[in-house]
mmCIF file of the N, C-alpha and C atoms, coordinates in Angstrom:
data_MODEL
# 
_entry.id   MODEL 
# 
loop_
_atom_site.group_PDB 
_atom_site.id 
_atom_site.type_symbol 
_atom_site.label_atom_id 
_atom_site.label_alt_id 
_atom_site.label_comp_id 
_atom_site.label_asym_id 
_atom_site.label_entity_id 
_atom_site.label_seq_id 
_atom_site.pdbx_PDB_ins_code 
_atom_site.Cartn_x 
_atom_site.Cartn_y 
_atom_site.Cartn_z 
_atom_site.occupancy 
_atom_site.B_iso_or_equiv 
_atom_site.pdbx_formal_charge 
_atom_site.auth_seq_id 
_atom_site.auth_comp_id 
_atom_site.auth_asym_id 
_atom_site.auth_atom_id 
_atom_site.pdbx_PDB_model_num 
ATOM 1   N N  . MET A 1 1  ? 50.602 77.597 115.918 1.00 0.00 ? 1  MET A N  1 
ATOM 2   C CA . MET A 1 1  ? 50.032 76.275 116.029 1.00 0.00 ? 1  MET A CA 1 
ATOM 3   C C  . MET A 1 1  ? 50.577 75.403 114.896 1.00 0.00 ? 1  MET A C  1 
ATOM 4   N N  . ASN A 1 2  ? 51.111 74.235 115.226 1.00 0.00 ? 2  ASN A N  1 
ATOM 5   C CA . ASN A 1 2  ? 51.722 73.332 114.251 1.00 0.00 ? 2  ASN A CA 1 
ATOM 6   C C  . ASN A 1 2  ? 50.711 72.268 113.845 1.00 0.00 ? 2  ASN A C  1 
ATOM 7   N N  . ASN A 1 3  ? 50.366 72.224 112.576 1.00 0.00 ? 3  ASN A N  1 
ATOM 8   C CA . ASN A 1 3  ? 49.392 71.255 112.070 1.00 0.00 ? 3  ASN A CA 1 
ATOM 9   C C  . ASN A 1 3  ? 50.050 70.150 111.256 1.00 0.00 ? 3  ASN A C  1 
ATOM 10  N N  . THR A 1 4  ? 51.253 69.751 111.595 1.00 0.00 ? 4  THR A N  1 
ATOM 11  C CA . THR A 1 4  ? 51.932 68.693 110.853 1.00 0.00 ? 4  THR A CA 1 
ATOM 12  C C  . THR A 1 4  ? 52.143 67.487 111.760 1.00 0.00 ? 4  THR A C  1 
ATOM 13  N N  . ASN A 1 5  ? 52.221 66.325 111.137 1.00 0.00 ? 5  ASN A N  1 
ATOM 14  C CA . ASN A 1 5  ? 52.492 65.076 111.832 1.00 0.00 ? 5  ASN A CA 1 
ATOM 15  C C  . ASN A 1 5  ? 53.607 64.361 111.120 1.00 0.00 ? 5  ASN A C  1 
ATOM 16  N N  . THR A 1 6  ? 54.309 63.518 111.836 1.00 0.00 ? 6  THR A N  1 
ATOM 17  C CA . THR A 1 6  ? 55.353 62.694 111.238 1.00 0.00 ? 6  THR A CA 1 
ATOM 18  C C  . THR A 1 6  ? 54.755 61.336 110.935 1.00 0.00 ? 6  THR A C  1 
ATOM 19  N N  . LEU A 1 7  ? 55.025 60.830 109.732 1.00 0.00 ? 7  LEU A N  1 
ATOM 20  C CA . LEU A 1 7  ? 54.512 59.535 109.309 1.00 0.00 ? 7  LEU A CA 1 
ATOM 21  C C  . LEU A 1 7  ? 55.691 58.705 108.846 1.00 0.00 ? 7  LEU A C  1 
ATOM 22  N N  . GLU A 1 8  ? 55.836 57.525 109.406 1.00 0.00 ? 8  GLU A N  1 
ATOM 23  C CA . GLU A 1 8  ? 56.922 56.641 108.998 1.00 0.00 ? 8  GLU A CA 1 
ATOM 24  C C  . GLU A 1 8  ? 56.416 55.697 107.919 1.00 0.00 ? 8  GLU A C  1 
ATOM 25  N N  . ILE A 1 9  ? 57.129 55.677 106.784 1.00 0.00 ? 9  ILE A N  1 
ATOM 26  C CA . ILE A 1 9  ? 56.762 54.836 105.645 1.00 0.00 ? 9  ILE A CA 1 
ATOM 27  C C  . ILE A 1 9  ? 57.975 53.997 105.282 1.00 0.00 ? 9  ILE A C  1 
ATOM 28  N N  . SER A 1 10 ? 57.750 52.743 104.953 1.00 0.00 ? 10 SER A N  1 
ATOM 29  C CA . SER A 1 10 ? 58.867 51.862 104.628 1.00 0.00 ? 10 SER A CA 1 
ATOM 30  C C  . SER A 1 10 ? 59.604 52.354 103.380 1.00 0.00 ? 10 SER A C  1 
ATOM 31  N N  . ASP A 1 11 ? 60.907 52.069 103.349 1.00 0.00 ? 11 ASP A N  1 
ATOM 32  C CA . ASP A 1 11 ? 61.727 52.450 102.191 1.00 0.00 ? 11 ASP A CA 1 
ATOM 33  C C  . ASP A 1 11 ? 61.221 51.783 100.914 1.00 0.00 ? 11 ASP A C  1 
ATOM 34  N N  . ASP A 1 12 ? 60.758 50.527 101.022 1.00 0.00 ? 12 ASP A N  1 
ATOM 35  C CA . ASP A 1 12 ? 60.249 49.819 99.842  1.00 0.00 ? 12 ASP A CA 1 
ATOM 36  C C  . ASP A 1 12 ? 59.046 50.531 99.251  1.00 0.00 ? 12 ASP A C  1 
ATOM 37  N N  . LEU A 1 13 ? 58.151 50.994 100.114 1.00 0.00 ? 13 LEU A N  1 
ATOM 38  C CA . LEU A 1 13 ? 56.967 51.690 99.636  1.00 0.00 ? 13 LEU A CA 1 
ATOM 39  C C  . LEU A 1 13 ? 57.347 53.017 98.973  1.00 0.00 ? 13 LEU A C  1 
ATOM 40  N N  . ILE A 1 14 ? 58.287 53.714 99.547  1.00 0.00 ? 14 ILE A N  1 
ATOM 41  C CA . ILE A 1 14 ? 58.755 54.984 98.965  1.00 0.00 ? 14 ILE A CA 1 
ATOM 42  C C  . ILE A 1 14 ? 59.413 54.729 97.616  1.00 0.00 ? 14 ILE A C  1 
ATOM 43  N N  . LYS A 1 15 ? 60.233 53.692 97.516  1.00 0.00 ? 15 LYS A N  1 
ATOM 44  C CA . LYS A 1 15 ? 60.892 53.364 96.242  1.00 0.00 ? 15 LYS A CA 1 
ATOM 45  C C  . LYS A 1 15 ? 59.870 52.974 95.180  1.00 0.00 ? 15 LYS A C  1 
ATOM 46  N N  . SER A 1 16 ? 58.839 52.234 95.581  1.00 0.00 ? 16 SER A N  1 
ATOM 47  C CA . SER A 1 16 ? 57.788 51.877 94.634  1.00 0.00 ? 16 SER A CA 1 
ATOM 48  C C  . SER A 1 16 ? 57.061 53.117 94.132  1.00 0.00 ? 16 SER A C  1 
ATOM 49  N N  . ALA A 1 17 ? 56.788 54.044 95.031  1.00 0.00 ? 17 ALA A N  1 
ATOM 50  C CA . ALA A 1 17 ? 56.116 55.287 94.640  1.00 0.00 ? 17 ALA A CA 1 
ATOM 51  C C  . ALA A 1 17 ? 56.998 56.104 93.702  1.00 0.00 ? 17 ALA A C  1 
ATOM 52  N N  . GLU A 1 18 ? 58.294 56.176 93.993  1.00 0.00 ? 18 GLU A N  1 
ATOM 53  C CA . GLU A 1 18 ? 59.218 56.925 93.132  1.00 0.00 ? 18 GLU A CA 1 
ATOM 54  C C  . GLU A 1 18 ? 59.278 56.296 91.741  1.00 0.00 ? 18 GLU A C  1 
ATOM 55  N N  . ALA A 1 19 ? 59.321 54.955 91.670  1.00 0.00 ? 19 ALA A N  1 
ATOM 56  C CA . ALA A 1 19 ? 59.373 54.268 90.374  1.00 0.00 ? 19 ALA A CA 1 
ATOM 57  C C  . ALA A 1 19 ? 58.094 54.527 89.588  1.00 0.00 ? 19 ALA A C  1 
ATOM 58  N N  . TYR A 1 20 ? 56.960 54.517 90.273  1.00 0.00 ? 20 TYR A N  1 
ATOM 59  C CA . TYR A 1 20 ? 55.683 54.800 89.610  1.00 0.00 ? 20 TYR A CA 1 
ATOM 60  C C  . TYR A 1 20 ? 55.673 56.221 89.064  1.00 0.00 ? 20 TYR A C  1 
ATOM 61  N N  . LEU A 1 21 ? 56.079 57.174 89.883  1.00 0.00 ? 21 LEU A N  1 
ATOM 62  C CA . LEU A 1 21 ? 56.083 58.575 89.455  1.00 0.00 ? 21 LEU A CA 1 
ATOM 63  C C  . LEU A 1 21 ? 57.052 58.814 88.305  1.00 0.00 ? 21 LEU A C  1 
ATOM 64  N N  . ALA A 1 22 ? 58.149 58.064 88.274  1.00 0.00 ? 22 ALA A N  1 
ATOM 65  C CA . ALA A 1 22 ? 59.131 58.229 87.200  1.00 0.00 ? 22 ALA A CA 1 
ATOM 66  C C  . ALA A 1 22 ? 58.554 57.821 85.850  1.00 0.00 ? 22 ALA A C  1 
ATOM 67  N N  . ARG A 1 23 ? 57.549 56.935 85.860  1.00 0.00 ? 23 ARG A N  1 
ATOM 68  C CA . ARG A 1 23 ? 56.946 56.475 84.606  1.00 0.00 ? 23 ARG A CA 1 
ATOM 69  C C  . ARG A 1 23 ? 55.842 57.400 84.112  1.00 0.00 ? 23 ARG A C  1 
ATOM 70  N N  . LEU A 1 24 ? 55.388 58.304 84.955  1.00 0.00 ? 24 LEU A N  1 
ATOM 71  C CA . LEU A 1 24 ? 54.312 59.202 84.558  1.00 0.00 ? 24 LEU A CA 1 
ATOM 72  C C  . LEU A 1 24 ? 54.823 60.254 83.578  1.00 0.00 ? 24 LEU A C  1 
ATOM 73  N N  . PRO A 1 25 ? 53.971 60.705 82.701  1.00 0.00 ? 25 PRO A N  1 
ATOM 74  C CA . PRO A 1 25 ? 54.369 61.763 81.761  1.00 0.00 ? 25 PRO A CA 1 
ATOM 75  C C  . PRO A 1 25 ? 54.784 63.027 82.522  1.00 0.00 ? 25 PRO A C  1 
ATOM 76  N N  . LYS A 1 26 ? 55.785 63.700 81.997  1.00 0.00 ? 26 LYS A N  1 
ATOM 77  C CA . LYS A 1 26 ? 56.312 64.883 82.661  1.00 0.00 ? 26 LYS A CA 1 
ATOM 78  C C  . LYS A 1 26 ? 56.014 66.182 81.913  1.00 0.00 ? 26 LYS A C  1 
ATOM 79  N N  . THR A 1 27 ? 55.829 66.096 80.616  1.00 0.00 ? 27 THR A N  1 
ATOM 80  C CA . THR A 1 27 ? 55.627 67.298 79.813  1.00 0.00 ? 27 THR A CA 1 
ATOM 81  C C  . THR A 1 27 ? 54.263 67.228 79.130  1.00 0.00 ? 27 THR A C  1 
ATOM 82  N N  . PRO A 1 28 ? 53.750 68.356 78.670  1.00 0.00 ? 28 PRO A N  1 
ATOM 83  C CA . PRO A 1 28 ? 52.483 68.317 77.924  1.00 0.00 ? 28 PRO A CA 1 
ATOM 84  C C  . PRO A 1 28 ? 52.556 67.392 76.713  1.00 0.00 ? 28 PRO A C  1 
ATOM 85  N N  . GLU A 1 29 ? 53.680 67.368 76.039  1.00 0.00 ? 29 GLU A N  1 
ATOM 86  C CA . GLU A 1 29 ? 53.836 66.495 74.875  1.00 0.00 ? 29 GLU A CA 1 
ATOM 87  C C  . GLU A 1 29 ? 53.706 65.026 75.276  1.00 0.00 ? 29 GLU A C  1 
ATOM 88  N N  . GLU A 1 30 ? 54.305 64.655 76.412  1.00 0.00 ? 30 GLU A N  1 
ATOM 89  C CA . GLU A 1 30 ? 54.221 63.266 76.873  1.00 0.00 ? 30 GLU A CA 1 
ATOM 90  C C  . GLU A 1 30 ? 52.790 62.905 77.285  1.00 0.00 ? 30 GLU A C  1 
ATOM 91  N N  . VAL A 1 31 ? 52.091 63.850 77.898  1.00 0.00 ? 31 VAL A N  1 
ATOM 92  C CA . VAL A 1 31 ? 50.692 63.617 78.276  1.00 0.00 ? 31 VAL A CA 1 
ATOM 93  C C  . VAL A 1 31 ? 49.849 63.392 77.029  1.00 0.00 ? 31 VAL A C  1 
ATOM 94  N N  . ILE A 1 32 ? 50.019 64.243 76.032  1.00 0.00 ? 32 ILE A N  1 
ATOM 95  C CA . ILE A 1 32 ? 49.238 64.123 74.796  1.00 0.00 ? 32 ILE A CA 1 
ATOM 96  C C  . ILE A 1 32 ? 49.572 62.823 74.081  1.00 0.00 ? 32 ILE A C  1 
ATOM 97  N N  . GLU A 1 33 ? 50.845 62.443 74.082  1.00 0.00 ? 33 GLU A N  1 
ATOM 98  C CA . GLU A 1 33 ? 51.233 61.178 73.455  1.00 0.00 ? 33 GLU A CA 1 
ATOM 99  C C  . GLU A 1 33 ? 50.565 60.001 74.172  1.00 0.00 ? 33 GLU A C  1 
ATOM 100 N N  . GLN A 1 34 ? 50.520 60.039 75.503  1.00 0.00 ? 34 GLN A N  1 
ATOM 101 C CA . GLN A 1 34 ? 49.863 58.971 76.255  1.00 0.00 ? 34 GLN A CA 1 
ATOM 102 C C  . GLN A 1 34 ? 48.376 58.933 75.929  1.00 0.00 ? 34 GLN A C  1 
ATOM 103 N N  . TRP A 1 35 ? 47.736 60.099 75.878  1.00 0.00 ? 35 TRP A N  1 
ATOM 104 C CA . TRP A 1 35 ? 46.311 60.156 75.518  1.00 0.00 ? 35 TRP A CA 1 
ATOM 105 C C  . TRP A 1 35 ? 46.080 59.573 74.127  1.00 0.00 ? 35 TRP A C  1 
ATOM 106 N N  . ALA A 1 36 ? 46.972 59.875 73.199  1.00 0.00 ? 36 ALA A N  1 
ATOM 107 C CA . ALA A 1 36 ? 46.832 59.368 71.834  1.00 0.00 ? 36 ALA A CA 1 
ATOM 108 C C  . ALA A 1 36 ? 46.946 57.845 71.806  1.00 0.00 ? 36 ALA A C  1 
ATOM 109 N N  . ARG A 1 37 ? 47.880 57.284 72.557  1.00 0.00 ? 37 ARG A N  1 
ATOM 110 C CA . ARG A 1 37 ? 48.027 55.824 72.602  1.00 0.00 ? 37 ARG A CA 1 
ATOM 111 C C  . ARG A 1 37 ? 46.780 55.180 73.193  1.00 0.00 ? 37 ARG A C  1 
ATOM 112 N N  . ILE A 1 38 ? 46.265 55.765 74.288  1.00 0.00 ? 38 ILE A N  1 
ATOM 113 C CA . ILE A 1 38 ? 45.045 55.229 74.903  1.00 0.00 ? 38 ILE A CA 1 
ATOM 114 C C  . ILE A 1 38 ? 43.888 55.331 73.914  1.00 0.00 ? 38 ILE A C  1 
ATOM 115 N N  . GLY A 1 39 ? 43.762 56.465 73.248  1.00 0.00 ? 39 GLY A N  1 
ATOM 116 C CA . GLY A 1 39 ? 42.696 56.662 72.276  1.00 0.00 ? 39 GLY A CA 1 
ATOM 117 C C  . GLY A 1 39 ? 42.765 55.665 71.145  1.00 0.00 ? 39 GLY A C  1 
ATOM 118 N N  . LYS A 1 40 ? 43.962 55.360 70.687  1.00 0.00 ? 40 LYS A N  1 
ATOM 119 C CA . LYS A 1 40 ? 44.129 54.389 69.603  1.00 0.00 ? 40 LYS A CA 1 
ATOM 120 C C  . LYS A 1 40 ? 43.638 53.017 70.034  1.00 0.00 ? 40 LYS A C  1 
ATOM 121 N N  . VAL A 1 41 ? 44.028 52.595 71.236  1.00 0.00 ? 41 VAL A N  1 
ATOM 122 C CA . VAL A 1 41 ? 43.596 51.292 71.738  1.00 0.00 ? 41 VAL A CA 1 
ATOM 123 C C  . VAL A 1 41 ? 42.081 51.247 71.875  1.00 0.00 ? 41 VAL A C  1 
ATOM 124 N N  . VAL A 1 42 ? 41.502 52.311 72.413  1.00 0.00 ? 42 VAL A N  1 
ATOM 125 C CA . VAL A 1 42 ? 40.049 52.357 72.594  1.00 0.00 ? 42 VAL A CA 1 
ATOM 126 C C  . VAL A 1 42 ? 39.347 52.390 71.243  1.00 0.00 ? 42 VAL A C  1 
ATOM 127 N N  . ALA A 1 43 ? 39.827 53.206 70.329  1.00 0.00 ? 43 ALA A N  1 
ATOM 128 C CA . ALA A 1 43 ? 39.182 53.346 69.020  1.00 0.00 ? 43 ALA A CA 1 
ATOM 129 C C  . ALA A 1 43 ? 39.146 52.015 68.269  1.00 0.00 ? 43 ALA A C  1 
ATOM 130 N N  . GLU A 1 44 ? 40.157 51.194 68.455  1.00 0.00 ? 44 GLU A N  1 
ATOM 131 C CA . GLU A 1 44 ? 40.198 49.898 67.781  1.00 0.00 ? 44 GLU A CA 1 
ATOM 132 C C  . GLU A 1 44 ? 39.113 48.956 68.291  1.00 0.00 ? 44 GLU A C  1 
ATOM 133 N N  . GLN A 1 45 ? 38.549 49.253 69.459  1.00 0.00 ? 45 GLN A N  1 
ATOM 134 C CA . GLN A 1 45 ? 37.539 48.394 70.061  1.00 0.00 ? 45 GLN A CA 1 
ATOM 135 C C  . GLN A 1 45 ? 36.111 48.890 69.817  1.00 0.00 ? 45 GLN A C  1 
ATOM 136 N N  . LEU A 1 46 ? 35.953 50.070 69.237  1.00 0.00 ? 46 LEU A N  1 
ATOM 137 C CA . LEU A 1 46 ? 34.642 50.693 69.094  1.00 0.00 ? 46 LEU A CA 1 
ATOM 138 C C  . LEU A 1 46 ? 34.147 50.682 67.651  1.00 0.00 ? 46 LEU A C  1 
ATOM 139 N N  . THR A 1 47 ? 32.836 50.642 67.518  1.00 0.00 ? 47 THR A N  1 
ATOM 140 C CA . THR A 1 47 ? 32.233 50.880 66.206  1.00 0.00 ? 47 THR A CA 1 
ATOM 141 C C  . THR A 1 47 ? 32.232 52.391 65.975  1.00 0.00 ? 47 THR A C  1 
ATOM 142 N N  . GLU A 1 48 ? 31.926 52.801 64.750  1.00 0.00 ? 48 GLU A N  1 
ATOM 143 C CA . GLU A 1 48 ? 31.864 54.237 64.461  1.00 0.00 ? 48 GLU A CA 1 
ATOM 144 C C  . GLU A 1 48 ? 30.803 54.929 65.312  1.00 0.00 ? 48 GLU A C  1 
ATOM 145 N N  . THR A 1 49 ? 29.678 54.268 65.491  1.00 0.00 ? 49 THR A N  1 
ATOM 146 C CA . THR A 1 49 ? 28.594 54.840 66.301  1.00 0.00 ? 49 THR A CA 1 
ATOM 147 C C  . THR A 1 49 ? 29.021 54.965 67.760  1.00 0.00 ? 49 THR A C  1 
ATOM 148 N N  . GLU A 1 50 ? 29.670 53.936 68.276  1.00 0.00 ? 50 GLU A N  1 
ATOM 149 C CA . GLU A 1 50 ? 30.148 53.994 69.667  1.00 0.00 ? 50 GLU A CA 1 
ATOM 150 C C  . GLU A 1 50 ? 31.172 55.106 69.846  1.00 0.00 ? 50 GLU A C  1 
ATOM 151 N N  . ALA A 1 51 ? 32.090 55.245 68.894  1.00 0.00 ? 51 ALA A N  1 
ATOM 152 C CA . ALA A 1 51 ? 33.104 56.299 68.976  1.00 0.00 ? 51 ALA A CA 1 
ATOM 153 C C  . ALA A 1 51 ? 32.447 57.673 68.953  1.00 0.00 ? 51 ALA A C  1 
ATOM 154 N N  . MET A 1 52 ? 31.470 57.860 68.069  1.00 0.00 ? 52 MET A N  1 
ATOM 155 C CA . MET A 1 52 ? 30.771 59.136 67.981  1.00 0.00 ? 52 MET A CA 1 
ATOM 156 C C  . MET A 1 52 ? 30.066 59.448 69.301  1.00 0.00 ? 52 MET A C  1 
ATOM 157 N N  . ASN A 1 53 ? 29.376 58.466 69.859  1.00 0.00 ? 53 ASN A N  1 
ATOM 158 C CA . ASN A 1 53 ? 28.684 58.671 71.124  1.00 0.00 ? 53 ASN A CA 1 
ATOM 159 C C  . ASN A 1 53 ? 29.654 58.973 72.261  1.00 0.00 ? 53 ASN A C  1 
ATOM 160 N N  . LEU A 1 54 ? 30.792 58.334 72.250  1.00 0.00 ? 54 LEU A N  1 
ATOM 161 C CA . LEU A 1 54 ? 31.808 58.611 73.264  1.00 0.00 ? 54 LEU A CA 1 
ATOM 162 C C  . LEU A 1 54 ? 32.296 60.050 73.143  1.00 0.00 ? 54 LEU A C  1 
ATOM 163 N N  . LEU A 1 55 ? 32.604 60.478 71.922  1.00 0.00 ? 55 LEU A N  1 
ATOM 164 C CA . LEU A 1 55 ? 33.087 61.840 71.708  1.00 0.00 ? 55 LEU A CA 1 
ATOM 165 C C  . LEU A 1 55 ? 32.035 62.889 72.052  1.00 0.00 ? 55 LEU A C  1 
ATOM 166 N N  . LEU A 1 56 ? 30.766 62.539 71.869  1.00 0.00 ? 56 LEU A N  1 
ATOM 167 C CA . LEU A 1 56 ? 29.677 63.461 72.202  1.00 0.00 ? 56 LEU A CA 1 
ATOM 168 C C  . LEU A 1 56 ? 29.351 63.462 73.696  1.00 0.00 ? 56 LEU A C  1 
ATOM 169 N N  . GLY A 1 57 ? 29.978 62.555 74.440  1.00 0.00 ? 57 GLY A N  1 
ATOM 170 C CA . GLY A 1 57 ? 29.717 62.482 75.867  1.00 0.00 ? 57 GLY A CA 1 
ATOM 171 C C  . GLY A 1 57 ? 28.435 61.757 76.211  1.00 0.00 ? 57 GLY A C  1 
ATOM 172 N N  . ASN A 1 58 ? 27.940 60.952 75.277  1.00 0.00 ? 58 ASN A N  1 
ATOM 173 C CA . ASN A 1 58 ? 26.673 60.246 75.483  1.00 0.00 ? 58 ASN A CA 1 
ATOM 174 C C  . ASN A 1 58 ? 26.822 58.891 76.159  1.00 0.00 ? 58 ASN A C  1 
ATOM 175 N N  . CYS A 1 59 ? 28.035 58.509 76.543  1.00 0.00 ? 59 CYS A N  1 
ATOM 176 C CA . CYS A 1 59 ? 28.222 57.213 77.187  1.00 0.00 ? 59 CYS A CA 1 
ATOM 177 C C  . CYS A 1 59 ? 29.408 57.279 78.140  1.00 0.00 ? 59 CYS A C  1 
ATOM 178 N N  . ASP A 1 60 ? 29.478 56.294 79.008  1.00 0.00 ? 60 ASP A N  1 
ATOM 179 C CA . ASP A 1 60 ? 30.587 56.171 79.950  1.00 0.00 ? 60 ASP A CA 1 
ATOM 180 C C  . ASP A 1 60 ? 31.523 55.073 79.474  1.00 0.00 ? 60 ASP A C  1 
ATOM 181 N N  . VAL A 1 61 ? 32.744 55.112 79.954  1.00 0.00 ? 61 VAL A N  1 
ATOM 182 C CA . VAL A 1 61 ? 33.735 54.104 79.604  1.00 0.00 ? 61 VAL A CA 1 
ATOM 183 C C  . VAL A 1 61 ? 34.006 53.240 80.833  1.00 0.00 ? 61 VAL A C  1 
ATOM 184 N N  . THR A 1 62 ? 34.015 51.931 80.637  1.00 0.00 ? 62 THR A N  1 
ATOM 185 C CA . THR A 1 62 ? 34.431 51.003 81.674  1.00 0.00 ? 62 THR A CA 1 
ATOM 186 C C  . THR A 1 62 ? 35.501 50.097 81.094  1.00 0.00 ? 62 THR A C  1 
ATOM 187 N N  . VAL A 1 63 ? 36.336 49.560 81.952  1.00 0.00 ? 63 VAL A N  1 
ATOM 188 C CA . VAL A 1 63 ? 37.408 48.669 81.511  1.00 0.00 ? 63 VAL A CA 1 
ATOM 189 C C  . VAL A 1 63 ? 37.178 47.317 82.172  1.00 0.00 ? 63 VAL A C  1 
ATOM 190 N N  . GLU A 1 64 ? 37.191 46.276 81.360  1.00 0.00 ? 64 GLU A N  1 
ATOM 191 C CA . GLU A 1 64 ? 37.019 44.923 81.851  1.00 0.00 ? 64 GLU A CA 1 
ATOM 192 C C  . GLU A 1 64 ? 38.176 44.068 81.337  1.00 0.00 ? 64 GLU A C  1 
ATOM 193 N N  . PRO A 1 65 ? 38.664 43.146 82.165  1.00 0.00 ? 65 PRO A N  1 
ATOM 194 C CA . PRO A 1 65 ? 39.708 42.253 81.687  1.00 0.00 ? 65 PRO A CA 1 
ATOM 195 C C  . PRO A 1 65 ? 39.191 41.419 80.516  1.00 0.00 ? 65 PRO A C  1 
ATOM 196 N N  . LYS A 1 66 ? 40.088 41.096 79.595  1.00 0.00 ? 66 LYS A N  1 
ATOM 197 C CA . LYS A 1 66 ? 39.694 40.236 78.481  1.00 0.00 ? 66 LYS A CA 1 
ATOM 198 C C  . LYS A 1 66 ? 39.329 38.865 79.029  1.00 0.00 ? 66 LYS A C  1 
ATOM 199 N N  . SER A 1 67 ? 38.345 38.236 78.413  1.00 0.00 ? 67 SER A N  1 
ATOM 200 C CA . SER A 1 67 ? 37.963 36.907 78.871  1.00 0.00 ? 67 SER A CA 1 
ATOM 201 C C  . SER A 1 67 ? 39.089 35.925 78.575  1.00 0.00 ? 67 SER A C  1 
ATOM 202 N N  . GLY A 1 68 ? 39.286 35.006 79.485  1.00 0.00 ? 68 GLY A N  1 
ATOM 203 C CA . GLY A 1 68 ? 40.334 34.005 79.298  1.00 0.00 ? 68 GLY A CA 1 
ATOM 204 C C  . GLY A 1 68 ? 41.702 34.466 79.772  1.00 0.00 ? 68 GLY A C  1 
ATOM 205 N N  . LYS A 1 69 ? 41.771 35.641 80.406  1.00 0.00 ? 69 LYS A N  1 
ATOM 206 C CA . LYS A 1 69 ? 43.076 36.145 80.893  1.00 0.00 ? 69 LYS A CA 1 
ATOM 207 C C  . LYS A 1 69 ? 43.006 36.478 82.347  1.00 0.00 ? 69 LYS A C  1 
# 
């Protein structure tokens, strides 16, 4: 029994997906470096208490666009 289907996808969409995947981290070192950059940006926005609560898992993170942008 064959459980596969053929799906036609535009070349532009495939190229966009390939470009996106090419930018993703490929090695554990690249993943950790990305996490460190994200952490730095987040840490600059938090008070010490907020950072501690985040590390303890006592709060959730949300992302909002900056006002005026």
